[in-house]
C-alpha positions as CSV (number, residue, x, y, z in Angstrom):
1,M,-62.7,-18.1,37.1
2,S,-63.6,-21.1,34.9
3,P,-61.5,-21.6,31.8
4,N,-64.7,-21.3,29.8
5,D,-65.1,-17.7,31.1
6,E,-61.8,-16.6,29.7
7,T,-61.9,-14.3,26.7
8,L,-59.8,-15.5,23.8
9,S,-57.5,-13.1,22.0
10,N,-57.6,-12.6,18.3
11,P,-54.3,-13.1,16.4
12,A,-52.5,-9.9,15.4
13,S,-54.4,-8.4,12.6
14,G,-51.4,-8.3,10.2
15,S,-49.9,-11.7,11.1
16,L,-49.1,-13.9,8.1
17,K,-47.2,-17.1,7.6
18,P,-43.6,-16.3,6.8
19,A,-42.7,-16.8,3.1
20,A,-41.3,-20.3,2.6
21,R,-37.8,-20.4,1.2
22,P,-37.8,-22.0,-2.2
23,R,-36.5,-25.5,-2.1
24,P,-34.4,-27.2,-4.9
25,F,-35.5,-30.1,-6.9
26,L,-34.0,-32.1,-9.7
27,L,-36.4,-33.5,-12.3
28,V,-35.9,-36.0,-15.1
29,V,-38.1,-34.5,-17.7
30,M,-37.4,-36.6,-20.9
31,E,-35.4,-39.6,-22.0
32,M,-35.0,-39.0,-25.8
33,E,-34.6,-42.7,-26.6
34,H,-37.5,-43.7,-24.4
35,P,-39.9,-40.7,-24.5
36,L,-42.8,-42.9,-23.1
37,A,-40.9,-43.3,-19.8
38,R,-42.5,-41.3,-17.0
39,P,-40.6,-38.3,-15.7
40,G,-39.3,-38.4,-12.1
41,L,-38.2,-35.9,-9.4
42,C,-36.1,-35.7,-6.3
43,G,-35.9,-33.1,-3.5
44,L,-32.3,-31.8,-2.9
45,D,-32.9,-30.1,0.4
46,A,-31.4,-33.0,2.5
47,L,-28.5,-33.6,0.1
48,D,-25.0,-32.2,-0.4
49,E,-24.1,-33.8,-3.7
50,V,-25.8,-35.6,-6.7
51,L,-23.8,-38.0,-8.8
52,L,-25.1,-38.6,-12.4
53,G,-24.1,-41.4,-14.6
54,R,-25.2,-44.3,-16.9
55,G,-26.9,-47.4,-15.5
56,A,-29.0,-50.3,-16.8
57,T,-32.2,-48.8,-15.5
58,R,-33.2,-45.5,-13.9
59,V,-32.2,-45.8,-10.2
60,W,-32.2,-43.2,-7.5
61,S,-30.2,-44.2,-4.4
62,R,-29.1,-42.2,-1.3
63,Q,-25.8,-42.8,0.5
64,S,-23.4,-41.1,2.8
65,H,-19.7,-40.7,1.8
66,E,-17.2,-39.1,4.1
67,G,-20.0,-37.3,5.9
68,R,-21.5,-35.9,2.7
69,R,-25.2,-36.8,1.9
70,Q,-25.2,-38.1,-1.6
71,L,-27.8,-39.1,-4.2
72,V,-26.7,-41.4,-7.0
73,L,-28.9,-41.1,-10.1
74,Q,-28.3,-43.7,-12.8
75,L,-30.0,-43.4,-16.2
76,P,-30.3,-45.9,-19.0
77,D,-28.6,-43.7,-21.6
78,R,-25.9,-45.0,-23.9
79,W,-24.7,-41.5,-24.6
80,M,-23.9,-40.9,-20.9
81,S,-20.7,-41.9,-19.2
82,R,-20.8,-44.1,-16.2
83,E,-19.6,-41.1,-14.2
84,H,-20.9,-38.1,-16.2
85,A,-21.6,-35.1,-14.0
86,R,-22.4,-34.0,-10.5
87,L,-24.4,-31.3,-8.6
88,V,-22.7,-29.8,-5.6
89,R,-24.3,-27.7,-2.9
90,A,-22.7,-24.4,-1.9
91,G,-24.8,-22.8,0.7
92,E,-28.2,-22.1,-0.8
93,Q,-26.9,-22.6,-4.4
94,W,-26.1,-25.6,-6.5
95,M,-23.3,-26.0,-9.0
96,L,-23.3,-28.4,-12.0
97,E,-19.9,-29.7,-13.2
98,D,-18.8,-32.2,-15.8
99,V,-16.6,-35.0,-14.4
100,N,-14.7,-35.8,-17.6
101,S,-17.6,-37.3,-19.5
102,K,-17.1,-38.4,-23.1
103,N,-20.0,-36.3,-24.6
104,G,-20.1,-33.4,-22.2
105,L,-23.1,-31.6,-21.0
106,R,-25.3,-28.6,-22.0
107,V,-27.3,-26.1,-20.0
108,N,-30.2,-24.5,-21.9
109,G,-28.7,-25.8,-25.1
110,E,-25.3,-24.3,-24.6
111,T,-22.2,-26.4,-23.8
112,R,-21.1,-26.0,-20.2
113,G,-18.3,-27.5,-18.2
114,R,-19.1,-26.0,-14.9
115,G,-21.5,-23.4,-13.6
116,W,-24.2,-22.3,-11.1
117,L,-27.7,-23.4,-11.7
118,A,-30.7,-21.1,-11.8
119,N,-34.4,-21.9,-11.5
120,G,-35.7,-23.5,-14.7
121,D,-32.3,-24.5,-16.2
122,L,-32.6,-27.4,-18.7
123,L,-29.7,-29.8,-18.3
124,E,-28.7,-32.1,-21.2
125,L,-26.6,-35.2,-20.3
126,G,-26.2,-37.6,-23.2
127,H,-29.8,-38.1,-24.6
128,T,-31.5,-37.3,-21.3
129,L,-33.0,-33.9,-20.3
130,L,-33.3,-32.9,-16.6
131,M,-34.5,-29.6,-15.1
132,F,-33.4,-27.7,-11.9
133,R,-36.4,-26.3,-10.1
134,L,-37.0,-24.2,-7.0
135,T,-40.4,-24.3,-5.3
136,A,-42.0,-23.4,-2.0
137,S,-44.7,-26.0,-2.5
138,T,-45.9,-28.0,0.5
139,E,-47.4,-30.8,-1.5
140,P,-46.0,-34.3,-0.6
141,A,-44.8,-34.8,-4.1
142,F,-42.6,-31.8,-3.6
143,S,-41.3,-32.5,-0.1
144,P,-37.6,-32.6,0.6
145,E,-37.8,-36.4,1.0
146,A,-39.3,-37.0,-2.4
147,S,-36.9,-39.2,-4.2
148,G,-37.4,-40.6,-7.7
149,G,-41.1,-40.5,-7.5
150,E,-43.3,-40.2,-10.5
151,P,-45.5,-37.1,-10.6
152,Q,-48.6,-37.5,-8.6
153,E,-52.1,-37.0,-10.0
154,P,-54.4,-35.4,-7.4
155,V,-56.9,-35.3,-10.2
156,P,-56.6,-38.5,-12.2
157,G,-55.9,-37.9,-15.9
158,F,-54.3,-34.5,-15.3
159,A,-50.7,-35.1,-14.2
160,T,-48.2,-32.3,-13.7
161,M,-44.7,-31.7,-12.4
162,N,-45.5,-28.0,-11.7
163,P,-45.6,-27.5,-7.9
164,G,-48.1,-24.6,-8.0
165,L,-50.5,-26.5,-10.2
166,T,-50.2,-29.6,-8.1
167,Q,-51.4,-27.6,-5.1
168,E,-54.3,-26.3,-7.0
169,L,-55.3,-29.7,-8.3
170,A,-55.2,-31.1,-4.7
171,K,-57.7,-28.4,-3.7
172,L,-59.9,-29.4,-6.7
173,A,-59.9,-33.0,-5.6
174,R,-60.9,-32.1,-2.1
175,V,-64.0,-30.2,-3.3
176,A,-65.1,-32.6,-6.0
177,R,-67.7,-34.3,-3.9
178,T,-69.1,-31.1,-2.4
179,P,-71.5,-28.6,-4.0
180,V,-68.8,-26.0,-4.3
181,P,-68.8,-24.4,-7.9
182,V,-65.5,-24.3,-9.7
183,M,-64.1,-21.6,-12.1
184,V,-61.1,-22.7,-14.2
185,E,-59.1,-19.8,-15.7
186,G,-56.3,-20.1,-18.3
187,E,-55.3,-19.5,-21.9
188,T,-56.9,-21.3,-24.8
189,G,-55.5,-24.9,-25.2
190,T,-54.3,-25.3,-21.6
191,G,-56.6,-28.2,-20.9
192,K,-59.6,-26.6,-19.1
193,E,-62.2,-29.1,-20.5
194,L,-59.9,-32.0,-19.7
195,L,-59.7,-30.8,-16.1
196,A,-63.4,-30.4,-15.9
197,R,-64.0,-33.9,-17.2
198,A,-61.5,-35.2,-14.6
199,Y,-63.4,-33.3,-11.9
200,H,-66.7,-34.8,-13.0
201,A,-65.2,-38.3,-12.7
202,L,-64.0,-37.5,-9.2
203,S,-67.4,-36.1,-8.2
204,G,-69.1,-39.6,-8.4
205,R,-72.2,-37.9,-9.8
206,P,-74.3,-40.4,-11.8
207,G,-75.5,-37.9,-14.5
208,D,-73.7,-36.9,-17.7
209,F,-70.9,-34.5,-18.3
210,V,-72.3,-31.9,-20.7
211,A,-69.8,-29.4,-22.3
212,V,-71.1,-26.1,-23.6
213,N,-69.0,-23.6,-25.6
214,C,-70.8,-20.4,-24.7
215,G,-68.9,-18.5,-27.5
216,A,-70.4,-20.8,-30.2
217,L,-74.0,-20.4,-29.2
218,P,-75.9,-18.0,-31.6
219,D,-77.3,-15.0,-29.8
220,T,-80.8,-15.8,-31.0
221,L,-80.7,-19.4,-29.7
222,V,-78.8,-19.1,-26.4
223,Q,-81.9,-19.4,-24.2
224,S,-83.5,-22.3,-26.1
225,E,-80.2,-24.2,-26.4
226,L,-79.4,-23.9,-22.7
227,F,-82.8,-24.1,-21.1
228,G,-84.8,-26.0,-23.6
229,Y,-88.2,-25.2,-25.1
230,R,-91.7,-26.4,-25.3
231,K,-93.4,-27.5,-28.5
232,G,-94.9,-24.5,-30.3
233,A,-92.8,-22.0,-28.4
234,F,-91.5,-20.5,-31.6
235,S,-91.5,-21.2,-35.3
236,G,-89.7,-24.6,-35.9
237,A,-90.3,-25.8,-32.3
238,T,-92.0,-29.0,-33.4
239,E,-91.3,-31.0,-30.2
240,D,-90.2,-30.5,-26.6
241,R,-86.4,-30.2,-26.1
242,P,-84.8,-30.5,-22.6
243,G,-81.9,-28.1,-23.3
244,L,-78.2,-28.5,-22.2
245,V,-78.8,-27.6,-18.5
246,R,-81.4,-30.3,-18.0
247,S,-79.3,-32.8,-19.9
248,S,-76.7,-32.4,-17.2
249,D,-79.2,-33.1,-14.4
250,R,-77.4,-35.0,-11.6
251,G,-74.1,-34.6,-13.6
252,T,-71.8,-31.8,-14.4
253,L,-72.4,-28.8,-16.7
254,F,-69.2,-27.4,-18.1
255,L,-69.6,-23.8,-19.3
256,D,-66.6,-23.1,-21.5
257,E,-65.8,-19.4,-22.4
258,I,-68.4,-18.2,-19.9
259,G,-67.4,-14.7,-20.6
260,E,-69.0,-14.9,-24.0
261,L,-72.5,-15.5,-22.6
262,P,-74.9,-12.5,-23.4
263,L,-76.3,-10.5,-20.5
264,P,-79.9,-11.8,-20.8
265,A,-78.7,-15.4,-20.7
266,Q,-76.5,-14.5,-17.7
267,A,-79.6,-13.4,-15.8
268,S,-81.4,-16.6,-16.7
269,L,-78.4,-18.8,-15.7
270,L,-78.2,-17.0,-12.4
271,R,-81.8,-17.8,-11.6
272,V,-81.2,-21.4,-12.5
273,L,-78.2,-21.6,-10.1
274,Q,-80.0,-19.8,-7.3
275,E,-83.3,-21.7,-7.5
276,S,-82.1,-25.1,-8.9
277,E,-84.8,-25.0,-11.4
278,V,-85.1,-24.2,-15.1
279,L,-87.9,-22.6,-17.1
280,P,-88.0,-23.8,-20.7
281,V,-88.7,-21.3,-23.4
282,G,-92.5,-21.3,-23.9
283,G,-93.0,-23.1,-20.6
284,T,-95.2,-22.0,-17.7
285,R,-93.8,-24.2,-14.9
286,P,-90.2,-24.4,-13.8
287,L,-88.6,-27.8,-13.6
288,A,-86.2,-28.9,-10.8
289,V,-82.6,-29.7,-11.7
290,D,-79.7,-31.0,-9.7
291,L,-76.9,-29.0,-11.1
292,R,-73.1,-28.9,-10.6
293,V,-71.3,-26.3,-12.6
294,V,-67.7,-25.9,-13.8
295,A,-67.1,-22.6,-15.6
296,A,-64.0,-21.7,-17.7
297,T,-62.7,-18.6,-19.3
298,N,-59.6,-17.0,-20.8
299,R,-61.0,-13.5,-20.2
300,D,-60.6,-11.1,-17.3
301,L,-64.1,-11.4,-15.7
302,G,-63.3,-8.9,-13.0
303,R,-62.6,-6.3,-15.7
304,M,-65.8,-7.3,-17.6
305,V,-67.8,-6.8,-14.3
306,R,-66.3,-3.2,-14.1
307,E,-67.2,-2.6,-17.7
308,G,-70.7,-3.8,-17.2
309,T,-70.5,-6.8,-19.6
310,F,-70.6,-9.5,-17.0
311,R,-72.9,-9.8,-13.9
312,S,-71.1,-9.5,-10.6
313,D,-73.7,-11.7,-8.9
314,L,-73.2,-14.4,-11.4
315,L,-69.4,-14.2,-11.0
316,A,-69.8,-14.6,-7.3
317,R,-72.1,-17.6,-7.7
318,L,-69.7,-19.3,-10.1
319,S,-66.5,-18.6,-8.1
320,G,-66.5,-21.1,-5.3
321,L,-63.0,-22.4,-6.1
322,R,-61.0,-20.4,-8.7
323,L,-58.2,-22.4,-10.3
324,W,-55.6,-21.0,-12.7
325,I,-53.9,-23.4,-15.2
326,P,-50.6,-21.8,-16.2
327,P,-49.7,-21.7,-19.9
328,L,-47.2,-24.3,-21.1
329,R,-44.4,-21.8,-21.4
330,E,-44.6,-21.2,-17.6
331,R,-44.5,-25.0,-16.8
332,R,-41.9,-26.3,-19.2
333,E,-41.2,-29.1,-16.8
334,D,-44.5,-30.6,-18.0
335,V,-43.4,-30.8,-21.7
336,G,-41.9,-34.3,-21.4
337,L,-44.8,-35.6,-19.3
338,L,-47.2,-34.3,-21.9
339,V,-45.2,-35.8,-24.8
340,A,-45.4,-39.2,-23.1
341,E,-49.1,-38.9,-22.6
342,L,-49.8,-37.7,-26.1
343,L,-47.6,-40.2,-27.8
344,R,-49.5,-43.0,-26.1
345,R,-52.6,-41.8,-28.0
346,L,-50.7,-41.5,-31.3
347,V,-48.8,-44.8,-31.4
348,P,-50.4,-48.3,-31.4
349,A,-50.9,-49.9,-28.0
350,G,-47.8,-51.7,-26.8
351,A,-45.5,-50.0,-29.4
352,R,-42.2,-48.5,-28.2
353,G,-42.9,-45.2,-29.8
354,P,-40.5,-42.9,-31.7
355,S,-37.3,-41.6,-30.2
356,F,-36.1,-38.0,-30.5
357,T,-32.8,-36.5,-31.7
358,P,-31.3,-34.0,-29.2
359,A,-32.1,-31.1,-31.6
360,A,-35.8,-32.1,-31.7
361,A,-36.0,-32.6,-27.9
362,R,-34.4,-29.2,-27.3
363,A,-36.8,-27.5,-29.6
364,L,-39.8,-29.0,-27.7
365,F,-38.5,-27.4,-24.5
366,R,-37.4,-24.0,-25.7
367,Y,-40.5,-23.2,-27.8
368,D,-43.1,-21.0,-26.1
369,W,-46.2,-22.9,-27.2
370,P,-48.5,-19.9,-27.6
371,R,-51.5,-22.3,-28.3
372,N,-50.4,-24.5,-25.4
373,V,-51.1,-28.3,-25.1
374,R,-53.3,-28.3,-28.2
375,E,-50.4,-27.0,-30.3
376,L,-48.1,-29.6,-28.8
377,E,-50.5,-32.4,-29.7
378,H,-50.7,-31.2,-33.3
379,A,-46.9,-30.9,-33.5
380,L,-46.4,-34.4,-32.3
381,A,-49.1,-35.8,-34.6
382,L,-47.3,-34.2,-37.6
383,A,-43.9,-35.5,-36.4
384,V,-45.1,-39.1,-35.9
385,A,-46.8,-39.1,-39.3
386,L,-43.6,-37.9,-41.0
387,S,-41.2,-40.2,-39.0
388,P,-42.8,-42.9,-36.9
389,E,-39.5,-44.3,-35.6
390,R,-37.1,-41.3,-35.0
391,I,-38.2,-37.6,-34.8
392,D,-35.6,-35.0,-35.9
393,L,-36.0,-31.2,-36.0
394,E,-37.1,-31.3,-39.6
395,H,-40.1,-33.3,-38.7
396,L,-41.5,-30.6,-36.4
397,P,-43.5,-27.6,-37.5
398,A,-41.5,-24.7,-39.0
399,E,-42.0,-22.5,-35.9
400,L,-40.0,-24.9,-33.8
401,Q,-37.1,-25.1,-36.2
402,V,-36.1,-21.4,-35.7
403,K,-33.5,-21.2,-33.0
404,P,-34.4,-18.3,-30.6
405,P,-31.9,-16.1,-28.8
406,P,-30.5,-17.7,-25.6
407,R,-33.2,-17.9,-22.9
408,A,-32.6,-15.7,-19.9
409,P,-32.5,-17.7,-16.7
410,E,-35.4,-17.6,-14.3
411,A,-35.2,-16.4,-10.8
412,A,-31.8,-17.4,-9.3
413,P,-31.5,-19.2,-6.0
414,A,-30.2,-16.2,-4.2
415,E,-32.7,-13.7,-2.9
416,P,-33.1,-10.6,-5.0
417,P,-31.8,-7.4,-3.5
418,S,-33.9,-6.3,-0.5
419,D,-34.0,-2.7,-1.7
420,S,-35.7,-3.7,-5.0
421,R,-38.7,-1.4,-5.3
422,E,-40.7,-3.7,-7.5
423,R,-40.2,-6.7,-5.2
424,D,-41.2,-4.6,-2.1
425,E,-44.4,-3.5,-3.9
426,L,-45.2,-7.1,-4.8
427,L,-44.6,-8.2,-1.2
428,A,-46.9,-5.4,0.1
429,L,-49.7,-6.5,-2.3
430,L,-49.2,-10.1,-1.3
431,R,-49.7,-9.2,2.3
432,E,-52.6,-6.9,1.6
433,H,-54.5,-9.4,-0.5
434,Q,-53.3,-12.5,1.3
435,G,-51.8,-14.1,-1.8
436,N,-55.0,-13.7,-3.9
437,V,-53.5,-13.4,-7.5
438,S,-56.8,-12.2,-9.1
439,Q,-57.1,-9.3,-6.6
440,I,-53.4,-8.4,-7.1
441,A,-53.8,-8.4,-10.9
442,Q,-56.9,-6.2,-10.5
443,A,-54.9,-3.7,-8.3
444,L,-52.1,-3.6,-10.8
445,G,-54.5,-3.3,-13.8
446,T,-52.8,-6.3,-15.5
447,S,-53.4,-10.0,-16.2
448,R,-53.0,-12.9,-13.9
449,A,-50.4,-14.3,-16.3
450,Q,-48.3,-11.1,-16.0
451,V,-48.5,-11.2,-12.2
452,H,-47.3,-14.8,-12.1
453,R,-44.4,-13.8,-14.3
454,L,-43.5,-11.0,-11.8
455,F,-43.7,-13.5,-8.9
456,K,-41.4,-15.9,-10.7
457,R,-38.9,-13.2,-11.5
458,H,-38.6,-12.3,-7.8
459,G,-38.9,-15.8,-6.4
460,L,-42.2,-15.1,-4.7
461,E,-44.8,-17.8,-3.9
462,P,-48.3,-16.4,-3.4
463,E,-49.4,-19.6,-1.6
464,S,-47.1,-18.7,1.3
465,F,-49.2,-15.6,2.0
466,R,-52.6,-17.3,2.1
467,S,-54.2,-17.6,5.5
């Protein structure tokens, strides 16, 4: 029998990739005296010990001492001792301990001499903030060999230290030059339009980027604003207007707050996407348009479909790649990175920029930022206006000056108890829906944000369950 005549076997119907064990990373998230310095990260998987101390510049170097694999991290911080602290591996966990430093160390704002590290712990050594992170990401920036690298930008202009978001951005970069539509989901102020603009730049399309806030369009003018109109189509139509859709011909149309679009306009938009042509109000002949669409929302469109306020066929047409931008409170490792980027816009070119007191820096990382990056930008603008050279707690908005109760640590390195009912239910849903967070949120009747919080609490990575 010829090999070509052999019938191939399908893989077992329930087979999934095993969940990857979270790997440890150490991130330098902010130098208070030099906040414009870029953050850096290092994988700890292939190490037994990390030695932290003062140096002339930031230097990451690996070495072996008495059979122990070491990383030496030197930081240009005058408030650090030359030998300040060390991280020591113990099985799957890591311990941080002071090595007789002059100024001691803090973990999550509390003085600590020695203790186990948990995911998301913020370490304060002198005037430098570091973070301990666990991730199952397979992106190169988060490989065990990563050592001292600056955060990569799969989408130029949208840098992140968050492993999950890095993976999503890598997908976006891969589809940028294809006709695949993109849906960006996330809370207000997380940077959805910024990401859409970066996507347009990657696409190489010669037309314009046109942003439309669907929630700001008056109901009576939605059709004419989007699709244009002919002269005399209605009272006041004194000339032809192309509309926003045709203005984005051969470019990118960004439909922000797509969930606010009225049903009649949804039907018209669906036809435009299906036929690649638009009929202006008062027109008799449709006009061809070469359209690429990025839609964005902070609403649960799946629930809106069930409630009859959003068309399921339009949602399907818009949802080629669905990308979730986590709120800033769920990616605190990005606060220092964002501070550096925002300060570059606020201070004159070539200027050193302001420094931060420890109290001010702690406040930036412990605050929940309910209005996300937009709120951070406003807070920094205020602080720089009040104190251009050194920012203290009193220069930040009042909300940041209130000290919250101690932050509970995130998921610890050790696996949660195997008999945990909630974790078992989440694992079952991950297997059933192959890591699709939107479907899991729908099954639980809750939001994607809440599902991400549950995953983080139990140390689960939905990416590990995707085929």
